[in-house]
N, CA, C and O atoms as a GROMACS GRO file, in nm:
protein
  380
    1MET      N    1   9.244   3.979  10.706
    1MET     CA    2   9.353   4.073  10.701
    1MET      C    3   9.357   4.162  10.829
    1MET      O    4   9.464   4.195  10.880
    2ALA      N    5   9.238   4.197  10.877
    2ALA     CA    6   9.237   4.283  10.996
    2ALA      C    7   9.298   4.210  11.110
    2ALA      O    8   9.367   4.271  11.191
    3ASP      N    9   9.275   4.074  11.122
    3ASP     CA   10   9.324   4.002  11.235
    3ASP      C   11   9.481   3.994  11.225
    3ASP      O   12   9.550   3.996  11.327
    4GLU      N   13   9.533   3.987  11.103
    4GLU     CA   14   9.678   3.982  11.082
    4GLU      C   15   9.736   4.116  11.130
    4GLU      O   16   9.836   4.117  11.202
    5HIS      N   17   9.677   4.227  11.092
    5HIS     CA   18   9.726   4.358  11.133
    5HIS      C   19   9.718   4.371  11.280
    5HIS      O   20   9.808   4.430  11.341
    6HIS      N   21   9.611   4.317  11.344
    6HIS     CA   22   9.599   4.333  11.488
    6HIS      C   23   9.700   4.251  11.560
    6HIS      O   24   9.747   4.293  11.666
    7GLU      N   25   9.736   4.138  11.510
    7GLU     CA   26   9.835   4.044  11.578
    7GLU      C   27   9.970   4.115  11.572
    7GLU      O   28  10.049   4.100  11.666
    8GLU      N   29  10.002   4.188  11.469
    8GLU     CA   30  10.128   4.252  11.458
    8GLU      C   31  10.146   4.374  11.553
    8GLU      O   32  10.258   4.404  11.594
    9HIS      N   33  10.034   4.445  11.586
    9HIS     CA   34  10.037   4.559  11.670
    9HIS      C   35   9.934   4.551  11.784
    9HIS      O   36   9.836   4.625  11.792
   10ASP      N   37   9.966   4.456  11.872
   10ASP     CA   38   9.866   4.429  11.978
   10ASP      C   39   9.894   4.516  12.096
   10ASP      O   40   9.813   4.510  12.188
   11ASP      N   41   9.999   4.597  12.107
   11ASP     CA   42  10.031   4.686  12.223
   11ASP      C   43   9.991   4.823  12.189
   11ASP      O   44  10.061   4.890  12.114
   12HIS      N   45   9.881   4.870  12.242
   12HIS     CA   46   9.832   5.014  12.226
   12HIS      C   47   9.827   5.081  12.355
   12HIS      O   48   9.734   5.158  12.377
   13GLY      N   49   9.920   5.060  12.447
   13GLY     CA   50   9.919   5.132  12.567
   13GLY      C   51   9.831   5.068  12.682
   13GLY      O   52   9.792   5.134  12.778
   14ASN      N   53   9.804   4.940  12.663
   14ASN     CA   54   9.716   4.869  12.761
   14ASN      C   55   9.799   4.830  12.881
   14ASN      O   56   9.834   4.713  12.902
   15THR      N   57   9.831   4.938  12.962
   15THR     CA   58   9.904   4.921  13.082
   15THR      C   59   9.828   4.969  13.204
   15THR      O   60   9.727   5.038  13.192
   16VAL      N   61   9.878   4.932  13.322
   16VAL     CA   62   9.808   4.970  13.453
   16VAL      C   63   9.807   5.119  13.459
   16VAL      O   64   9.703   5.176  13.491
   17SER      N   65   9.922   5.189  13.427
   17SER     CA   66   9.924   5.334  13.438
   17SER      C   67   9.836   5.401  13.342
   17SER      O   68   9.777   5.504  13.377
   18ALA      N   69   9.821   5.351  13.221
   18ALA     CA   70   9.730   5.407  13.123
   18ALA      C   71   9.592   5.394  13.154
   18ALA      O   72   9.514   5.488  13.136
   19TRP      N   73   9.552   5.274  13.204
   19TRP     CA   74   9.416   5.256  13.247
   19TRP      C   75   9.380   5.342  13.367
   19TRP      O   76   9.272   5.400  13.371
   20PHE      N   77   9.472   5.350  13.470
   20PHE     CA   78   9.451   5.432  13.580
   20PHE      C   79   9.422   5.576  13.538
   20PHE      O   80   9.328   5.637  13.588
   21LEU      N   81   9.504   5.632  13.445
   21LEU     CA   82   9.485   5.763  13.404
   21LEU      C   83   9.354   5.789  13.326
   21LEU      O   84   9.290   5.893  13.340
   22THR      N   85   9.320   5.692  13.247
   22THR     CA   86   9.190   5.697  13.169
   22THR      C   87   9.070   5.702  13.262
   22THR      O   88   8.984   5.790  13.251
   23VAL      N   89   9.066   5.605  13.355
   23VAL     CA   90   8.955   5.587  13.445
   23VAL      C   91   8.950   5.705  13.546
   23VAL      O   92   8.841   5.755  13.577
   24SER      N   93   9.061   5.748  13.595
   24SER     CA   94   9.066   5.856  13.693
   24SER      C   95   9.024   5.990  13.634
   24SER      O   96   8.956   6.069  13.700
   25TRP      N   97   9.067   6.015  13.509
   25TRP     CA   98   9.013   6.137  13.442
   25TRP      C   99   8.864   6.133  13.418
   25TRP      O  100   8.793   6.232  13.436
   26ILE      N  101   8.819   6.021  13.378
   26ILE     CA  102   8.669   6.008  13.352
   26ILE      C  103   8.595   6.041  13.485
   26ILE      O  104   8.499   6.119  13.487
   27VAL      N  105   8.640   5.982  13.591
   27VAL     CA  106   8.579   6.000  13.718
   27VAL      C  107   8.590   6.152  13.765
   27VAL      O  108   8.492   6.209  13.813
   28ALA      N  109   8.708   6.211  13.750
   28ALA     CA  110   8.730   6.351  13.789
   28ALA      C  111   8.638   6.442  13.711
   28ALA      O  112   8.568   6.524  13.770
   29TRP      N  113   8.637   6.431  13.583
   29TRP     CA  114   8.558   6.521  13.500
   29TRP      C  115   8.405   6.492  13.516
   29TRP      O  116   8.324   6.583  13.507
   30THR      N  117   8.370   6.367  13.539
   30THR     CA  118   8.230   6.340  13.570
   30THR      C  119   8.184   6.406  13.700
   30THR      O  120   8.075   6.463  13.705
   31VAL      N  121   8.263   6.398  13.799
   31VAL     CA  122   8.231   6.465  13.928
   31VAL      C  123   8.220   6.611  13.909
   31VAL      O  124   8.128   6.673  13.962
   32ALA      N  125   8.312   6.673  13.835
   32ALA     CA  126   8.309   6.814  13.808
   32ALA      C  127   8.186   6.861  13.729
   32ALA      O  128   8.128   6.966  13.756
   33ALA      N  129   8.149   6.774  13.627
   33ALA     CA  130   8.030   6.800  13.547
   33ALA      C  131   7.903   6.788  13.619
   33ALA      O  132   7.810   6.864  13.593
   34VAL      N  133   7.893   6.692  13.712
   34VAL     CA  134   7.772   6.675  13.798
   34VAL      C  135   7.764   6.786  13.891
   34VAL      O  136   7.654   6.838  13.912
   35ALA      N  137   7.876   6.831  13.953
   35ALA     CA  138   7.872   6.946  14.042
   35ALA      C  139   7.827   7.069  13.974
   35ALA      O  140   7.751   7.147  14.032
   36ILE      N  141   7.869   7.090  13.852
   36ILE     CA  142   7.824   7.204  13.774
   36ILE      C  143   7.677   7.196  13.746
   36ILE      O  144   7.607   7.297  13.754
   37MET      N  145   7.627   7.082  13.712
   37MET     CA  146   7.488   7.062  13.674
   37MET      C  147   7.400   7.083  13.800
   37MET      O  148   7.287   7.130  13.785
   38ILE      N  149   7.446   7.054  13.920
   38ILE     CA  150   7.360   7.062  14.034
   38ILE      C  151   7.372   7.201  14.095
   38ILE      O  152   7.317   7.226  14.202
   39GLY      N  153   7.443   7.290  14.029
   39GLY     CA  154   7.445   7.429  14.070
   39GLY      C  155   7.573   7.485  14.112
   39GLY      O  156   7.578   7.600  14.156
   40GLY      N  157   7.679   7.409  14.102
   40GLY     CA  158   7.808   7.450  14.142
   40GLY      C  159   7.862   7.560  14.046
   40GLY      O  160   7.814   7.574  13.933
   41ASN      N  161   7.963   7.638  14.093
   41ASN     CA  162   8.022   7.744  14.004
   41ASN      C  163   8.102   7.679  13.895
   41ASN      O  164   8.184   7.591  13.919
   42LEU      N  165   8.074   7.725  13.770
   42LEU     CA  166   8.137   7.664  13.652
   42LEU      C  167   8.293   7.679  13.656
   42LEU      O  168   8.367   7.583  13.635
   43VAL      N  169   8.338   7.804  13.686
   43VAL     CA  170   8.479   7.829  13.695
   43VAL      C  171   8.550   7.749  13.803
   43VAL      O  172   8.656   7.690  13.781
   44THR      N  173   8.484   7.748  13.923
   44THR     CA  174   8.544   7.669  14.039
   44THR      C  175   8.561   7.525  14.004
   44THR      O  176   8.668   7.469  14.027
   45TRP      N  177   8.458   7.462  13.949
   45TRP     CA  178   8.469   7.319  13.919
   45TRP      C  179   8.547   7.285  13.802
   45TRP      O  180   8.598   7.174  13.790
   46THR      N  181   8.559   7.382  13.707
   46THR     CA  182   8.654   7.356  13.598
   46THR      C  183   8.804   7.364  13.649
   46THR      O  184   8.890   7.286  13.606
   47VAL      N  185   8.830   7.457  13.738
   47VAL     CA  186   8.962   7.461  13.794
   47VAL      C  187   8.993   7.338  13.876
   47VAL      O  188   9.104   7.285  13.869
   48ILE      N  189   8.892   7.291  13.955
   48ILE     CA  190   8.909   7.170  14.030
   48ILE      C  191   8.937   7.050  13.935
   48ILE      O  192   9.023   6.967  13.964
   49GLY      N  193   8.864   7.043  13.824
   49GLY     CA  194   8.884   6.934  13.728
   49GLY      C  195   9.022   6.940  13.668
   49GLY      O  196   9.091   6.839  13.657
   50LEU      N  197   9.066   7.063  13.628
   50LEU     CA  198   9.206   7.072  13.576
   50LEU      C  199   9.310   7.038  13.675
   50LEU      O  200   9.404   6.966  13.643
   51VAL      N  201   9.298   7.086  13.794
   51VAL     CA  202   9.395   7.049  13.903
   51VAL      C  203   9.401   6.901  13.924
   51VAL      O  204   9.508   6.841  13.936
   52ALA      N  205   9.283   6.844  13.928
   52ALA     CA  206   9.272   6.695  13.954
   52ALA      C  207   9.335   6.625  13.836
   52ALA      O  208   9.403   6.526  13.858
   53SER      N  209   9.318   6.668  13.716
   53SER     CA  210   9.374   6.603  13.596
   53SER      C  211   9.522   6.605  13.600
   53SER      O  212   9.585   6.504  13.568
   54VAL      N  213   9.584   6.721  13.640
   54VAL     CA  214   9.725   6.731  13.646
   54VAL      C  215   9.784   6.648  13.760
   54VAL      O  216   9.892   6.591  13.747
   55ALA      N  217   9.714   6.642  13.870
   55ALA     CA  218   9.762   6.559  13.985
   55ALA      C  219   9.759   6.416  13.951
   55ALA      O  220   9.850   6.340  13.983
   56LEU      N  221   9.642   6.374  13.879
   56LEU     CA  222   9.633   6.227  13.843
   56LEU      C  223   9.732   6.194  13.735
   56LEU      O  224   9.781   6.081  13.732
   57ALA      N  225   9.768   6.287  13.645
   57ALA     CA  226   9.873   6.263  13.545
   57ALA      C  227  10.006   6.238  13.603
   57ALA      O  228  10.082   6.152  13.559
   58VAL      N  229  10.035   6.322  13.709
   58VAL     CA  230  10.162   6.304  13.788
   58VAL      C  231  10.164   6.165  13.848
   58VAL      O  232  10.264   6.095  13.834
   59VAL      N  233  10.056   6.123  13.916
   59VAL     CA  234  10.047   5.987  13.980
   59VAL      C  235  10.068   5.883  13.872
   59VAL      O  236  10.144   5.789  13.895
   60ALA      N  237  10.004   5.895  13.751
   60ALA     CA  238  10.022   5.798  13.649
   60ALA      C  239  10.170   5.790  13.599
   60ALA      O  240  10.222   5.683  13.567
   61GLY      N  241  10.233   5.909  13.593
   61GLY     CA  242  10.369   5.909  13.556
   61GLY      C  243  10.457   5.836  13.656
   61GLY      O  244  10.546   5.760  13.619
   62VAL      N  245  10.432   5.861  13.780
   62VAL     CA  246  10.509   5.789  13.885
   62VAL      C  247  10.482   5.639  13.875
   62VAL      O  248  10.574   5.559  13.891
   63MET      N  249  10.359   5.599  13.850
   63MET     CA  250  10.329   5.459  13.836
   63MET      C  251  10.409   5.399  13.715
   63MET      O  252  10.460   5.287  13.722
   64LYS      N  253  10.417   5.480  13.602
   64LYS     CA  254  10.488   5.434  13.489
   64LYS      C  255  10.638   5.414  13.520
   64LYS      O  256  10.701   5.317  13.479
   65LYS      N  257  10.691   5.512  13.596
   65LYS     CA  258  10.832   5.498  13.633
   65LYS      C  259  10.858   5.388  13.736
   65LYS      O  260  10.970   5.338  13.748
   66ALA      N  261  10.753   5.350  13.810
   66ALA     CA  262  10.766   5.241  13.904
   66ALA      C  263  10.752   5.100  13.839
   66ALA      O  264  10.756   4.996  13.905
   67GLY      N  265  10.736   5.105  13.705
   67GLY     CA  266  10.726   4.971  13.634
   67GLY      C  267  10.587   4.931  13.596
   67GLY      O  268  10.568   4.820  13.547
   68LEU      N  269  10.488   5.015  13.614
   68LEU     CA  270  10.352   4.980  13.579
   68LEU      C  271  10.312   5.037  13.438
   68LEU      O  272  10.194   5.041  13.404
   69GLY      N  273  10.406   5.078  13.363
   69GLY     CA  274  10.390   5.135  13.229
   69GLY      C  275  10.437   5.039  13.121
   69GLY      O  276  10.454   4.919  13.147
   70ARG      N  277  10.459   5.090  13.004
   70ARG     CA  278  10.503   5.017  12.890
   70ARG      C  279  10.643   4.964  12.925
   70ARG      O  280  10.726   5.036  12.982
   71LYS      N  281  10.668   4.833  12.887
   71LYS     CA  282  10.805   4.776  12.917
   71LYS      C  283  10.890   4.785  12.794
   71LYS      O  284  11.012   4.779  12.808
   72GLU      N  285  10.838   4.799  12.676
   72GLU     CA  286  10.914   4.804  12.557
   72GLU      C  287  10.872   4.933  12.480
   72GLU      O  288  10.766   4.989  12.509
   73PRO      N  289  10.951   4.977  12.385
   73PRO     CA  290  10.916   5.091  12.307
   73PRO      C  291  10.782   5.064  12.226
   73PRO      O  292  10.754   4.949  12.192
   74ARG      N  293  10.704   5.168  12.198
   74ARG     CA  294  10.582   5.160  12.119
   74ARG      C  295  10.622   5.104  11.987
   74ARG      O  296  10.723   5.145  11.930
   75PRO      N  297  10.540   5.007  11.933
   75PRO     CA  298  10.572   4.950  11.800
   75PRO      C  299  10.551   5.064  11.698
   75PRO      O  300  10.459   5.146  11.705
   76VAL      N  301  10.649   5.061  11.601
   76VAL     CA  302  10.643   5.156  11.491
   76VAL      C  303  10.567   5.096  11.373
   76VAL      O  304  10.602   4.986  11.328
   77PRO      N  305  10.468   5.164  11.324
   77PRO     CA  306  10.395   5.110  11.202
   77PRO      C  307  10.492   5.104  11.082
   77PRO      O  308  10.589   5.179  11.075
   78PRO      N  309  10.462   5.014  10.991
   78PRO     CA  310  10.549   5.014  10.873
   78PRO      C  311  10.530   5.134  10.788
   78PRO      O  312  10.426   5.199  10.794
   79THR      N  313  10.636   5.168  10.705
   79THR     CA  314  10.621   5.276  10.610
   79THR      C  315  10.532   5.224  10.495
   79THR      O  316  10.512   5.103  10.484
   80ARG      N  317  10.479   5.313  10.410
   80ARG     CA  318  10.395   5.271  10.297
   80ARG      C  319  10.468   5.164  10.214
   80ARG      O  320  10.409   5.065  10.172
   81GLU      N  321  10.600   5.190  10.190
   81GLU     CA  322  10.677   5.095  10.098
   81GLU      C  323  10.683   4.960  10.165
   81GLU      O  324  10.662   4.859  10.099
   82GLU      N  325  10.711   4.955  10.299
   82GLU     CA  326  10.719   4.825  10.366
   82GLU      C  327  10.579   4.755  10.367
   82GLU      O  328  10.569   4.634  10.348
   83TRP      N  329  10.475   4.836  10.389
   83TRP     CA  330  10.341   4.779  10.394
   83TRP      C  331  10.312   4.714  10.254
   83TRP      O  332  10.263   4.601  10.246
   84GLU      N  333  10.345   4.792  10.143
   84GLU     CA  334  10.307   4.748  10.010
   84GLU      C  335  10.392   4.622   9.980
   84GLU      O  336  10.341   4.526   9.922
   85ALA      N  337  10.514   4.622  10.017
   85ALA     CA  338  10.602   4.506   9.990
   85ALA      C  339  10.551   4.380  10.067
   85ALA      O  340  10.551   4.268  10.015
   86GLY      N  341  10.511   4.401  10.190
   86GLY     CA  342  10.449   4.281  10.268
   86GLY      C  343  10.322   4.240  10.212
   86GLY      O  344  10.291   4.121  10.215
   87ARG      N  345  10.241   4.334  10.157
   87ARG     CA  346  10.114   4.293  10.098
   87ARG      C  347  10.135   4.222   9.970
   87ARG      O  348  10.060   4.128   9.941
   88LYS      N  349  10.236   4.260   9.888
   88LYS     CA  350  10.268   4.194   9.759
   88LYS      C  351  10.320   4.053   9.784
   88LYS      O  352  10.293   3.961   9.708
   89ALA      N  353  10.398   4.038   9.894
   89ALA     CA  354  10.453   3.908   9.931
   89ALA      C  355  10.348   3.815   9.976
   89ALA      O  356  10.350   3.697   9.940
   90THR      N  357  10.250   3.866  10.056
   90THR     CA  358  10.142   3.789  10.104
   90THR      C  359  10.049   3.743   9.988
   90THR      O  360  10.006   3.628   9.981
   91THR      N  361  10.023   3.835   9.900
   91THR     CA  362   9.937   3.816   9.778
   91THR      C  363  10.001   3.710   9.684
   91THR      O  364   9.937   3.617   9.633
   92ALA      N  365  10.130   3.733   9.667
   92ALA     CA  366  10.208   3.638   9.575
   92ALA      C  367  10.216   3.502   9.633
   92ALA      O  368  10.206   3.402   9.562
   93GLY      N  369  10.234   3.495   9.765
   93GLY     CA  370  10.246   3.365   9.838
   93GLY      C  371  10.118   3.286   9.842
   93GLY      O  372  10.122   3.163   9.852
   94GLY      N  373  10.000   3.355   9.835
   94GLY     CA  374   9.872   3.292   9.845
   94GLY      C  375   9.825   3.239   9.714
   94GLY      O  376   9.730   3.161   9.713
   95GLN      N  377   9.884   3.274   9.600
   95GLN     CA  378   9.833   3.230   9.469
   95GLN      C  379   9.896   3.102   9.420
   95GLN      O  380   9.862   3.054   9.312
   0.00000   0.00000   0.00000
């Protein structure tokens, strides 16, 4: 059943712009954290991390607008009633 659900909703933002933003934020905050740990000023490096995060989010937004983002709208999960009806149909069809 888990495989069936995964096949229906395989698009979870796995795009170039989303991966860029994720990886770049990890790098930016890791650099800020290491700088703080080796003796850098907490406030200074926190501000640097925040500014870098905003700048990288802007770059990811530009990438998305340039066509490196989601091509179709995000899939909408079924309502409880739709899910229950689909489950009853699957269960009835399998007996």
